[in-house]
PDB file of N, H, CA, C and O in Angstrom:
ATOM      1  N   MET A   1     -73.931  29.452  42.157  1.00  0.00           N
ATOM      2  CA  MET A   1     -72.765  30.065  41.537  1.00  0.00           C
ATOM      3  C   MET A   1     -73.100  31.524  41.271  1.00  0.00           C
ATOM      4  O   MET A   1     -74.221  31.850  40.881  1.00  0.00           O
ATOM      5  N   SER A   2     -72.130  32.394  41.481  1.00  0.00           N
ATOM      6  H   SER A   2     -71.219  32.129  41.798  1.00  0.00           H
ATOM      7  CA  SER A   2     -72.379  33.816  41.290  1.00  0.00           C
ATOM      8  C   SER A   2     -72.536  34.147  39.808  1.00  0.00           C
ATOM      9  O   SER A   2     -72.005  33.455  38.940  1.00  0.00           O
ATOM     10  N   THR A   3     -73.267  35.206  39.544  1.00  0.00           N
ATOM     11  H   THR A   3     -73.698  35.768  40.250  1.00  0.00           H
ATOM     12  CA  THR A   3     -73.508  35.630  38.156  1.00  0.00           C
ATOM     13  C   THR A   3     -72.216  35.988  37.426  1.00  0.00           C
ATOM     14  O   THR A   3     -72.043  35.561  36.284  1.00  0.00           O
ATOM     15  N   PRO A   4     -71.283  36.765  38.038  1.00  0.00           N
ATOM     16  CA  PRO A   4     -70.040  37.074  37.304  1.00  0.00           C
ATOM     17  C   PRO A   4     -69.236  35.828  36.943  1.00  0.00           C
ATOM     18  O   PRO A   4     -68.680  35.751  35.848  1.00  0.00           O
ATOM     19  N   ILE A   5     -69.167  34.861  37.840  1.00  0.00           N
ATOM     20  H   ILE A   5     -69.618  34.924  38.730  1.00  0.00           H
ATOM     21  CA  ILE A   5     -68.434  33.624  37.543  1.00  0.00           C
ATOM     22  C   ILE A   5     -69.140  32.865  36.430  1.00  0.00           C
ATOM     23  O   ILE A   5     -68.490  32.340  35.526  1.00  0.00           O
ATOM     24  N   ASN A   6     -70.459  32.804  36.489  1.00  0.00           N
ATOM     25  H   ASN A   6     -70.987  33.231  37.223  1.00  0.00           H
ATOM     26  CA  ASN A   6     -71.242  32.117  35.471  1.00  0.00           C
ATOM     27  C   ASN A   6     -70.978  32.725  34.092  1.00  0.00           C
ATOM     28  O   ASN A   6     -70.797  31.999  33.115  1.00  0.00           O
ATOM     29  N   VAL A   7     -70.956  34.044  34.016  1.00  0.00           N
ATOM     30  H   VAL A   7     -71.103  34.635  34.809  1.00  0.00           H
ATOM     31  CA  VAL A   7     -70.706  34.735  32.741  1.00  0.00           C
ATOM     32  C   VAL A   7     -69.308  34.398  32.217  1.00  0.00           C
ATOM     33  O   VAL A   7     -69.143  34.092  31.037  1.00  0.00           O
ATOM     34  N   LEU A   8     -68.301  34.455  33.095  1.00  0.00           N
ATOM     35  H   LEU A   8     -68.435  34.705  34.054  1.00  0.00           H
ATOM     36  CA  LEU A   8     -66.928  34.141  32.680  1.00  0.00           C
ATOM     37  C   LEU A   8     -66.802  32.693  32.211  1.00  0.00           C
ATOM     38  O   LEU A   8     -66.185  32.422  31.181  1.00  0.00           O
ATOM     39  N   LEU A   9     -67.386  31.767  32.967  1.00  0.00           N
ATOM     40  H   LEU A   9     -67.887  31.987  33.804  1.00  0.00           H
ATOM     41  CA  LEU A   9     -67.297  30.356  32.594  1.00  0.00           C
ATOM     42  C   LEU A   9     -67.993  30.082  31.268  1.00  0.00           C
ATOM     43  O   LEU A   9     -67.452  29.371  30.421  1.00  0.00           O
ATOM     44  N   ARG A  10     -69.178  30.636  31.081  1.00  0.00           N
ATOM     45  H   ARG A  10     -69.617  31.214  31.769  1.00  0.00           H
ATOM     46  CA  ARG A  10     -69.910  30.416  29.832  1.00  0.00           C
ATOM     47  C   ARG A  10     -69.141  30.967  28.630  1.00  0.00           C
ATOM     48  O   ARG A  10     -69.080  30.329  27.579  1.00  0.00           O
ATOM     49  N   GLY A  11     -68.557  32.155  28.793  1.00  0.00           N
ATOM     50  H   GLY A  11     -68.607  32.673  29.647  1.00  0.00           H
ATOM     51  CA  GLY A  11     -67.781  32.742  27.703  1.00  0.00           C
ATOM     52  C   GLY A  11     -66.551  31.916  27.377  1.00  0.00           C
ATOM     53  O   GLY A  11     -66.225  31.699  26.210  1.00  0.00           O
ATOM     54  N   HIS A  12     -65.878  31.461  28.410  1.00  0.00           N
ATOM     55  H   HIS A  12     -66.143  31.637  29.358  1.00  0.00           H
ATOM     56  CA  HIS A  12     -64.657  30.657  28.237  1.00  0.00           C
ATOM     57  C   HIS A  12     -64.995  29.324  27.565  1.00  0.00           C
ATOM     58  O   HIS A  12     -64.358  28.935  26.586  1.00  0.00           O
ATOM     59  N   LEU A  13     -65.997  28.634  28.097  1.00  0.00           N
ATOM     60  H   LEU A  13     -66.514  28.950  28.892  1.00  0.00           H
ATOM     61  CA  LEU A  13     -66.389  27.341  27.531  1.00  0.00           C
ATOM     62  C   LEU A  13     -66.997  27.493  26.138  1.00  0.00           C
ATOM     63  O   LEU A  13     -66.799  26.640  25.272  1.00  0.00           O
ATOM     64  N   GLY A  14     -67.738  28.583  25.927  1.00  0.00           N
ATOM     65  H   GLY A  14     -67.899  29.275  26.630  1.00  0.00           H
ATOM     66  CA  GLY A  14     -68.356  28.825  24.630  1.00  0.00           C
ATOM     67  C   GLY A  14     -67.351  29.035  23.519  1.00  0.00           C
ATOM     68  O   GLY A  14     -67.654  28.823  22.345  1.00  0.00           O
ATOM     69  N   SER A  15     -66.140  29.458  23.897  1.00  0.00           N
ATOM     70  H   SER A  15     -65.893  29.631  24.851  1.00  0.00           H
ATOM     71  CA  SER A  15     -65.106  29.657  22.877  1.00  0.00           C
ATOM     72  C   SER A  15     -64.265  28.395  22.680  1.00  0.00           C
ATOM     73  O   SER A  15     -63.238  28.426  22.002  1.00  0.00           O
ATOM     74  N   GLY A  16     -64.709  27.285  23.277  1.00  0.00           N
ATOM     75  H   GLY A  16     -65.544  27.260  23.827  1.00  0.00           H
ATOM     76  CA  GLY A  16     -64.044  26.010  23.065  1.00  0.00           C
ATOM     77  C   GLY A  16     -62.879  25.725  24.001  1.00  0.00           C
ATOM     78  O   GLY A  16     -62.166  24.737  23.825  1.00  0.00           O
ATOM     79  N   ARG A  17     -62.683  26.582  24.990  1.00  0.00           N
ATOM     80  H   ARG A  17     -63.261  27.384  25.133  1.00  0.00           H
ATOM     81  CA  ARG A  17     -61.577  26.364  25.934  1.00  0.00           C
ATOM     82  C   ARG A  17     -62.053  25.521  27.120  1.00  0.00           C
ATOM     83  O   ARG A  17     -63.251  25.352  27.344  1.00  0.00           O
ATOM     84  N   ALA A  18     -61.101  25.010  27.857  1.00  0.00           N
ATOM     85  H   ALA A  18     -60.127  25.148  27.675  1.00  0.00           H
ATOM     86  CA  ALA A  18     -61.399  24.126  28.989  1.00  0.00           C
ATOM     87  C   ALA A  18     -61.355  24.901  30.307  1.00  0.00           C
ATOM     88  O   ALA A  18     -60.727  25.954  30.416  1.00  0.00           O
ATOM     89  N   VAL A  19     -62.034  24.350  31.283  1.00  0.00           N
ATOM     90  H   VAL A  19     -62.544  23.495  31.194  1.00  0.00           H
ATOM     91  CA  VAL A  19     -62.030  24.888  32.645  1.00  0.00           C
ATOM     92  C   VAL A  19     -61.726  23.737  33.591  1.00  0.00           C
ATOM     93  O   VAL A  19     -62.321  22.665  33.483  1.00  0.00           O
ATOM     94  N   ALA A  20     -60.809  23.957  34.509  1.00  0.00           N
ATOM     95  H   ALA A  20     -60.326  24.828  34.596  1.00  0.00           H
ATOM     96  CA  ALA A  20     -60.497  22.941  35.518  1.00  0.00           C
ATOM     97  C   ALA A  20     -60.991  23.440  36.874  1.00  0.00           C
ATOM     98  O   ALA A  20     -60.731  24.579  37.260  1.00  0.00           O
ATOM     99  N   LEU A  21     -61.691  22.593  37.574  1.00  0.00           N
ATOM    100  H   LEU A  21     -61.902  21.667  37.260  1.00  0.00           H
ATOM    101  CA  LEU A  21     -62.206  22.927  38.899  1.00  0.00           C
ATOM    102  C   LEU A  21     -61.720  21.895  39.893  1.00  0.00           C
ATOM    103  O   LEU A  21     -61.473  20.742  39.540  1.00  0.00           O
ATOM    104  N   ALA A  22     -61.587  22.316  41.130  1.00  0.00           N
ATOM    105  H   ALA A  22     -61.788  23.252  41.417  1.00  0.00           H
ATOM    106  CA  ALA A  22     -61.206  21.383  42.200  1.00  0.00           C
ATOM    107  C   ALA A  22     -62.116  21.640  43.391  1.00  0.00           C
ATOM    108  O   ALA A  22     -62.520  22.774  43.650  1.00  0.00           O
ATOM    109  N   THR A  23     -62.427  20.588  44.100  1.00  0.00           N
ATOM    110  H   THR A  23     -62.100  19.667  43.890  1.00  0.00           H
ATOM    111  CA  THR A  23     -63.222  20.724  45.312  1.00  0.00           C
ATOM    112  C   THR A  23     -62.474  20.086  46.477  1.00  0.00           C
ATOM    113  O   THR A  23     -61.633  19.207  46.288  1.00  0.00           O
ATOM    114  N   ALA A  24     -62.787  20.535  47.662  1.00  0.00           N
ATOM    115  H   ALA A  24     -63.470  21.249  47.816  1.00  0.00           H
ATOM    116  CA  ALA A  24     -62.181  19.970  48.865  1.00  0.00           C
ATOM    117  C   ALA A  24     -63.291  19.561  49.816  1.00  0.00           C
ATOM    118  O   ALA A  24     -64.268  20.286  50.005  1.00  0.00           O
ATOM    119  N   THR A  25     -63.129  18.411  50.399  1.00  0.00           N
ATOM    120  H   THR A  25     -62.336  17.822  50.245  1.00  0.00           H
ATOM    121  CA  THR A  25     -64.093  17.953  51.405  1.00  0.00           C
ATOM    122  C   THR A  25     -63.500  18.028  52.809  1.00  0.00           C
ATOM    123  O   THR A  25     -64.198  17.826  53.803  1.00  0.00           O
ATOM    124  N   SER A  26     -62.203  18.323  52.874  1.00  0.00           N
ATOM    125  H   SER A  26     -61.636  18.487  52.067  1.00  0.00           H
ATOM    126  CA  SER A  26     -61.563  18.526  54.174  1.00  0.00           C
ATOM    127  C   SER A  26     -60.329  19.399  53.972  1.00  0.00           C
ATOM    128  O   SER A  26     -59.783  19.490  52.873  1.00  0.00           O
ATOM    129  N   ALA A  27     -59.909  20.032  55.051  1.00  0.00           N
ATOM    130  H   ALA A  27     -60.352  19.958  55.944  1.00  0.00           H
ATOM    131  CA  ALA A  27     -58.710  20.869  55.012  1.00  0.00           C
ATOM    132  C   ALA A  27     -58.089  20.859  56.409  1.00  0.00           C
ATOM    133  O   ALA A  27     -58.787  20.779  57.419  1.00  0.00           O
ATOM    134  N   THR A  28     -56.787  20.942  56.436  1.00  0.00           N
ATOM    135  H   THR A  28     -56.219  21.008  55.615  1.00  0.00           H
ATOM    136  CA  THR A  28     -56.050  20.932  57.695  1.00  0.00           C
ATOM    137  C   THR A  28     -55.263  22.220  57.831  1.00  0.00           C
ATOM    138  O   THR A  28     -54.668  22.697  56.865  1.00  0.00           O
ATOM    139  N   ILE A  29     -55.260  22.779  59.021  1.00  0.00           N
ATOM    140  H   ILE A  29     -55.744  22.392  59.806  1.00  0.00           H
ATOM    141  CA  ILE A  29     -54.465  23.972  59.306  1.00  0.00           C
ATOM    142  C   ILE A  29     -53.372  23.584  60.296  1.00  0.00           C
ATOM    143  O   ILE A  29     -53.602  22.826  61.238  1.00  0.00           O
ATOM    144  N   VAL A  30     -52.188  24.117  60.060  1.00  0.00           N
ATOM    145  H   VAL A  30     -52.001  24.732  59.294  1.00  0.00           H
ATOM    146  CA  VAL A  30     -51.055  23.859  60.956  1.00  0.00           C
ATOM    147  C   VAL A  30     -50.586  25.195  61.500  1.00  0.00           C
ATOM    148  O   VAL A  30     -50.221  26.092  60.740  1.00  0.00           O
ATOM    149  N   ILE A  31     -50.598  25.323  62.816  1.00  0.00           N
ATOM    150  H   ILE A  31     -50.894  24.595  63.434  1.00  0.00           H
ATOM    151  CA  ILE A  31     -50.106  26.525  63.489  1.00  0.00           C
ATOM    152  C   ILE A  31     -49.057  26.052  64.489  1.00  0.00           C
ATOM    153  O   ILE A  31     -49.375  25.393  65.479  1.00  0.00           O
ATOM    154  N   GLY A  32     -47.805  26.399  64.214  1.00  0.00           N
ATOM    155  H   GLY A  32     -47.547  26.935  63.410  1.00  0.00           H
ATOM    156  CA  GLY A  32     -46.725  25.897  65.060  1.00  0.00           C
ATOM    157  C   GLY A  32     -46.653  24.383  64.927  1.00  0.00           C
ATOM    158  O   GLY A  32     -46.517  23.853  63.825  1.00  0.00           O
ATOM    159  N   ASP A  33     -46.744  23.704  66.042  1.00  0.00           N
ATOM    160  H   ASP A  33     -46.855  24.135  66.937  1.00  0.00           H
ATOM    161  CA  ASP A  33     -46.735  22.240  66.051  1.00  0.00           C
ATOM    162  C   ASP A  33     -48.139  21.653  66.119  1.00  0.00           C
ATOM    163  O   ASP A  33     -48.307  20.434  66.154  1.00  0.00           O
ATOM    164  N   ASP A  34     -49.150  22.525  66.138  1.00  0.00           N
ATOM    165  H   ASP A  34     -49.014  23.515  66.110  1.00  0.00           H
ATOM    166  CA  ASP A  34     -50.531  22.081  66.284  1.00  0.00           C
ATOM    167  C   ASP A  34     -51.187  21.930  64.915  1.00  0.00           C
ATOM    168  O   ASP A  34     -51.145  22.850  64.098  1.00  0.00           O
ATOM    169  N   GLU A  35     -51.789  20.776  64.666  1.00  0.00           N
ATOM    170  H   GLU A  35     -51.822  20.028  65.329  1.00  0.00           H
ATOM    171  CA  GLU A  35     -52.474  20.481  63.408  1.00  0.00           C
ATOM    172  C   GLU A  35     -53.929  20.179  63.713  1.00  0.00           C
ATOM    173  O   GLU A  35     -54.235  19.337  64.558  1.00  0.00           O
ATOM    174  N   GLN A  36     -54.843  20.886  63.007  1.00  0.00           N
ATOM    175  H   GLN A  36     -54.595  21.570  62.321  1.00  0.00           H
ATOM    176  CA  GLN A  36     -56.274  20.677  63.233  1.00  0.00           C
ATOM    177  C   GLN A  36     -57.028  20.685  61.916  1.00  0.00           C
ATOM    178  O   GLN A  36     -56.639  21.369  60.969  1.00  0.00           O
ATOM    179  N   GLN A  37     -58.106  19.922  61.865  1.00  0.00           N
ATOM    180  H   GLN A  37     -58.421  19.366  62.634  1.00  0.00           H
ATOM    181  CA  GLN A  37     -58.996  19.963  60.719  1.00  0.00           C
ATOM    182  C   GLN A  37     -59.776  21.276  60.747  1.00  0.00           C
ATOM    183  O   GLN A  37     -60.249  21.694  61.803  1.00  0.00           O
ATOM    184  N   LEU A  38     -59.911  21.920  59.600  1.00  0.00           N
ATOM    185  H   LEU A  38     -59.527  21.580  58.742  1.00  0.00           H
ATOM    186  CA  LEU A  38     -60.750  23.113  59.517  1.00  0.00           C
ATOM    187  C   LEU A  38     -62.208  22.685  59.466  1.00  0.00           C
ATOM    188  O   LEU A  38     -62.545  21.657  58.879  1.00  0.00           O
ATOM    189  N   ASP A  39     -63.053  23.470  60.075  1.00  0.00           N
ATOM    190  H   ASP A  39     -62.780  24.305  60.551  1.00  0.00           H
ATOM    191  CA  ASP A  39     -64.488  23.230  60.017  1.00  0.00           C
ATOM    192  C   ASP A  39     -65.015  23.902  58.748  1.00  0.00           C
ATOM    193  O   ASP A  39     -65.247  25.111  58.732  1.00  0.00           O
ATOM    194  N   LEU A  40     -65.199  23.123  57.696  1.00  0.00           N
ATOM    195  H   LEU A  40     -65.010  22.141  57.709  1.00  0.00           H
ATOM    196  CA  LEU A  40     -65.649  23.690  56.424  1.00  0.00           C
ATOM    197  C   LEU A  40     -67.141  24.007  56.411  1.00  0.00           C
ATOM    198  O   LEU A  40     -67.653  24.548  55.431  1.00  0.00           O
ATOM    199  N   SER A  41     -67.837  23.675  57.492  1.00  0.00           N
ATOM    200  H   SER A  41     -67.421  23.235  58.288  1.00  0.00           H
ATOM    201  CA  SER A  41     -69.241  24.092  57.593  1.00  0.00           C
ATOM    202  C   SER A  41     -69.325  25.536  58.087  1.00  0.00           C
ATOM    203  O   SER A  41     -70.389  26.153  58.021  1.00  0.00           O
ATOM    204  N   ALA A  42     -68.217  26.074  58.580  1.00  0.00           N
ATOM    205  H   ALA A  42     -67.353  25.573  58.634  1.00  0.00           H
ATOM    206  CA  ALA A  42     -68.149  27.464  59.032  1.00  0.00           C
ATOM    207  C   ALA A  42     -67.553  28.327  57.921  1.00  0.00           C
ATOM    208  O   ALA A  42     -66.584  27.934  57.272  1.00  0.00           O
ATOM    209  N   LYS A  43     -68.134  29.492  57.711  1.00  0.00           N
ATOM    210  H   LYS A  43     -68.922  29.811  58.238  1.00  0.00           H
ATOM    211  CA  LYS A  43     -67.684  30.376  56.635  1.00  0.00           C
ATOM    212  C   LYS A  43     -66.200  30.724  56.780  1.00  0.00           C
ATOM    213  O   LYS A  43     -65.478  30.754  55.783  1.00  0.00           O
ATOM    214  N   ALA A  44     -65.737  30.985  57.998  1.00  0.00           N
ATOM    215  H   ALA A  44     -66.324  30.960  58.808  1.00  0.00           H
ATOM    216  CA  ALA A  44     -64.335  31.354  58.201  1.00  0.00           C
ATOM    217  C   ALA A  44     -63.400  30.237  57.739  1.00  0.00           C
ATOM    218  O   ALA A  44     -62.366  30.508  57.129  1.00  0.00           O
ATOM    219  N   GLY A  45     -63.751  29.004  58.021  1.00  0.00           N
ATOM    220  H   GLY A  45     -64.591  28.783  58.517  1.00  0.00           H
ATOM    221  CA  GLY A  45     -62.939  27.871  57.592  1.00  0.00           C
ATOM    222  C   GLY A  45     -62.897  27.748  56.079  1.00  0.00           C
ATOM    223  O   GLY A  45     -61.842  27.495  55.496  1.00  0.00           O
ATOM    224  N   ARG A  46     -64.050  27.930  55.448  1.00  0.00           N
ATOM    225  H   ARG A  46     -64.906  28.136  55.921  1.00  0.00           H
ATOM    226  CA  ARG A  46     -64.102  27.858  53.982  1.00  0.00           C
ATOM    227  C   ARG A  46     -63.288  28.972  53.346  1.00  0.00           C
ATOM    228  O   ARG A  46     -62.558  28.733  52.383  1.00  0.00           O
ATOM    229  N   LEU A  47     -63.403  30.199  53.876  1.00  0.00           N
ATOM    230  H   LEU A  47     -63.996  30.393  54.658  1.00  0.00           H
ATOM    231  CA  LEU A  47     -62.659  31.325  53.323  1.00  0.00           C
ATOM    232  C   LEU A  47     -61.154  31.143  53.485  1.00  0.00           C
ATOM    233  O   LEU A  47     -60.389  31.470  52.578  1.00  0.00           O
ATOM    234  N   LEU A  48     -60.726  30.624  54.628  1.00  0.00           N
ATOM    235  H   LEU A  48     -61.348  30.357  55.365  1.00  0.00           H
ATOM    236  CA  LEU A  48     -59.304  30.386  54.850  1.00  0.00           C
ATOM    237  C   LEU A  48     -58.779  29.346  53.865  1.00  0.00           C
ATOM    238  O   LEU A  48     -57.721  29.535  53.265  1.00  0.00           O
ATOM    239  N   ALA A  49     -59.508  28.259  53.701  1.00  0.00           N
ATOM    240  H   ALA A  49     -60.368  28.105  54.188  1.00  0.00           H
ATOM    241  CA  ALA A  49     -59.079  27.199  52.772  1.00  0.00           C
ATOM    242  C   ALA A  49     -59.064  27.720  51.332  1.00  0.00           C
ATOM    243  O   ALA A  49     -58.138  27.428  50.575  1.00  0.00           O
ATOM    244  N   GLU A  50     -60.076  28.483  50.959  1.00  0.00           N
ATOM    245  H   GLU A  50     -60.828  28.721  51.574  1.00  0.00           H
ATOM    246  CA  GLU A  50     -60.131  29.035  49.604  1.00  0.00           C
ATOM    247  C   GLU A  50     -58.974  29.997  49.356  1.00  0.00           C
ATOM    248  O   GLU A  50     -58.331  29.938  48.308  1.00  0.00           O
ATOM    249  N   SER A  51     -58.709  30.876  50.308  1.00  0.00           N
ATOM    250  H   SER A  51     -59.232  30.924  51.160  1.00  0.00           H
ATOM    251  CA  SER A  51     -57.626  31.840  50.156  1.00  0.00           C
ATOM    252  C   SER A  51     -56.275  31.134  50.051  1.00  0.00           C
ATOM    253  O   SER A  51     -55.436  31.517  49.235  1.00  0.00           O
ATOM    254  N   ALA A  52     -56.063  30.117  50.864  1.00  0.00           N
ATOM    255  H   ALA A  52     -56.744  29.806  51.527  1.00  0.00           H
ATOM    256  CA  ALA A  52     -54.807  29.365  50.801  1.00  0.00           C
ATOM    257  C   ALA A  52     -54.642  28.697  49.442  1.00  0.00           C
ATOM    258  O   ALA A  52     -53.542  28.681  48.889  1.00  0.00           O
ATOM    259  N   ALA A  53     -55.718  28.150  48.905  1.00  0.00           N
ATOM    260  H   ALA A  53     -56.611  28.164  49.354  1.00  0.00           H
ATOM    261  CA  ALA A  53     -55.646  27.491  47.596  1.00  0.00           C
ATOM    262  C   ALA A  53     -55.352  28.496  46.484  1.00  0.00           C
ATOM    263  O   ALA A  53     -54.590  28.195  45.565  1.00  0.00           O
ATOM    264  N   VAL A  54     -55.947  29.683  46.560  1.00  0.00           N
ATOM    265  H   VAL A  54     -56.566  29.927  47.306  1.00  0.00           H
ATOM    266  CA  VAL A  54     -55.706  30.711  45.545  1.00  0.00           C
ATOM    267  C   VAL A  54     -54.256  31.183  45.595  1.00  0.00           C
ATOM    268  O   VAL A  54     -53.605  31.305  44.557  1.00  0.00           O
ATOM    269  N   VAL A  55     -53.750  31.449  46.799  1.00  0.00           N
ATOM    270  H   VAL A  55     -54.279  31.350  47.642  1.00  0.00           H
ATOM    271  CA  VAL A  55     -52.356  31.884  46.934  1.00  0.00           C
ATOM    272  C   VAL A  55     -51.408  30.798  46.432  1.00  0.00           C
ATOM    273  O   VAL A  55     -50.431  31.101  45.748  1.00  0.00           O
ATOM    274  N   HIS A  56     -51.683  29.555  46.759  1.00  0.00           N
ATOM    275  H   HIS A  56     -52.477  29.309  47.314  1.00  0.00           H
ATOM    276  CA  HIS A  56     -50.837  28.450  46.283  1.00  0.00           C
ATOM    277  C   HIS A  56     -50.823  28.395  44.757  1.00  0.00           C
ATOM    278  O   HIS A  56     -49.761  28.243  44.154  1.00  0.00           O
ATOM    279  N   ALA A  57     -51.981  28.517  44.135  1.00  0.00           N
ATOM    280  H   ALA A  57     -52.844  28.641  44.625  1.00  0.00           H
ATOM    281  CA  ALA A  57     -52.061  28.479  42.670  1.00  0.00           C
ATOM    282  C   ALA A  57     -51.309  29.643  42.050  1.00  0.00           C
ATOM    283  O   ALA A  57     -50.632  29.473  41.036  1.00  0.00           O
ATOM    284  N   GLN A  58     -51.417  30.831  42.649  1.00  0.00           N
ATOM    285  H   GLN A  58     -51.966  30.970  43.473  1.00  0.00           H
ATOM    286  CA  GLN A  58     -50.709  31.993  42.118  1.00  0.00           C
ATOM    287  C   GLN A  58     -49.198  31.822  42.238  1.00  0.00           C
ATOM    288  O   GLN A  58     -48.467  32.072  41.280  1.00  0.00           O
ATOM    289  N   VAL A  59     -48.731  31.402  43.400  1.00  0.00           N
ATOM    290  H   VAL A  59     -49.324  31.200  44.178  1.00  0.00           H
ATOM    291  CA  VAL A  59     -47.293  31.248  43.629  1.00  0.00           C
ATOM    292  C   VAL A  59     -46.710  30.165  42.729  1.00  0.00           C
ATOM    293  O   VAL A  59     -45.600  30.307  42.215  1.00  0.00           O
ATOM    294  N   ALA A  60     -47.464  29.079  42.541  1.00  0.00           N
ATOM    295  H   ALA A  60     -48.365  28.964  42.958  1.00  0.00           H
ATOM    296  CA  ALA A  60     -46.989  27.974  41.719  1.00  0.00           C
ATOM    297  C   ALA A  60     -47.151  28.240  40.235  1.00  0.00           C
ATOM    298  O   ALA A  60     -46.663  27.468  39.410  1.00  0.00           O
ATOM    299  N   GLY A  61     -47.836  29.333  39.881  1.00  0.00           N
ATOM    300  H   GLY A  61     -48.232  29.961  40.551  1.00  0.00           H
ATOM    301  CA  GLY A  61     -48.065  29.644  38.476  1.00  0.00           C
ATOM    302  C   GLY A  61     -48.974  28.659  37.788  1.00  0.00           C
ATOM    303  O   GLY A  61     -48.896  28.476  36.574  1.00  0.00           O
ATOM    304  N   GLN A  62     -49.846  28.016  38.566  1.00  0.00           N
ATOM    305  H   GLN A  62     -49.909  28.164  39.553  1.00  0.00           H
ATOM    306  CA  GLN A  62     -50.704  26.958  38.027  1.00  0.00           C
ATOM    307  C   GLN A  62     -52.031  27.457  37.477  1.00  0.00           C
ATOM    308  O   GLN A  62     -52.743  26.711  36.806  1.00  0.00           O
ATOM    309  N   ALA A  63     -52.368  28.704  37.752  1.00  0.00           N
ATOM    310  H   ALA A  63     -51.789  29.310  38.297  1.00  0.00           H
ATOM    311  CA  ALA A  63     -53.698  29.135  37.354  1.00  0.00           C
ATOM    312  C   ALA A  63     -53.723  30.643  37.142  1.00  0.00           C
ATOM    313  O   ALA A  63     -52.936  31.387  37.728  1.00  0.00           O
ATOM    314  N   GLN A  64     -54.630  31.063  36.304  1.00  0.00           N
ATOM    315  H   GLN A  64     -55.269  30.459  35.828  1.00  0.00           H
ATOM    316  CA  GLN A  64     -54.952  32.471  36.184  1.00  0.00           C
ATOM    317  C   GLN A  64     -56.075  32.745  37.158  1.00  0.00           C
ATOM    318  O   GLN A  64     -57.135  32.127  37.063  1.00  0.00           O
ATOM    319  N   VAL A  65     -55.872  33.644  38.078  1.00  0.00           N
ATOM    320  H   VAL A  65     -55.011  34.146  38.155  1.00  0.00           H
ATOM    321  CA  VAL A  65     -56.874  33.933  39.102  1.00  0.00           C
ATOM    322  C   VAL A  65     -57.581  35.211  38.730  1.00  0.00           C
ATOM    323  O   VAL A  65     -56.937  36.227  38.469  1.00  0.00           O
ATOM    324  N   VAL A  66     -58.912  35.173  38.702  1.00  0.00           N
ATOM    325  H   VAL A  66     -59.435  34.348  38.914  1.00  0.00           H
ATOM    326  CA  VAL A  66     -59.717  36.351  38.394  1.00  0.00           C
ATOM    327  C   VAL A  66     -60.331  36.843  39.691  1.00  0.00           C
ATOM    328  O   VAL A  66     -61.087  36.121  40.342  1.00  0.00           O
ATOM    329  N   ASN A  67     -60.004  38.077  40.066  1.00  0.00           N
ATOM    330  H   ASN A  67     -59.390  38.663  39.537  1.00  0.00           H
ATOM    331  CA  ASN A  67     -60.558  38.677  41.273  1.00  0.00           C
ATOM    332  C   ASN A  67     -61.878  39.347  40.929  1.00  0.00           C
ATOM    333  O   ASN A  67     -61.916  40.323  40.179  1.00  0.00           O
ATOM    334  N   LEU A  68     -62.960  38.814  41.484  1.00  0.00           N
ATOM    335  H   LEU A  68     -62.929  38.022  42.093  1.00  0.00           H
ATOM    336  CA  LEU A  68     -64.284  39.339  41.162  1.00  0.00           C
ATOM    337  C   LEU A  68     -64.779  40.378  42.152  1.00  0.00           C
ATOM    338  O   LEU A  68     -65.910  40.853  42.045  1.00  0.00           O
ATOM    339  N   GLY A  69     -63.954  40.725  43.096  1.00  0.00           N
ATOM    340  H   GLY A  69     -63.035  40.339  43.182  1.00  0.00           H
ATOM    341  CA  GLY A  69     -64.518  41.719  43.961  1.00  0.00           C
ATOM    342  C   GLY A  69     -63.757  42.110  45.109  1.00  0.00           C
ATOM    343  O   GLY A  69     -64.199  42.959  45.882  1.00  0.00           O
TER     344      GLY A  69
END
């Protein structure tokens, strides 16, 4: 875990607040009519899945997103 995230999480949890985390073991990409599993062992696949999840959370108003860089 990165140091900036660790600092934010410790501060948040130390003040008695909760943190919700989610993990994915698979992801699917749909382009046109073609559906394929993303290769999460490849960095590009992980970044695409992470970015999609962040955008979804922002649009749905489900999370406060902290941009660390």
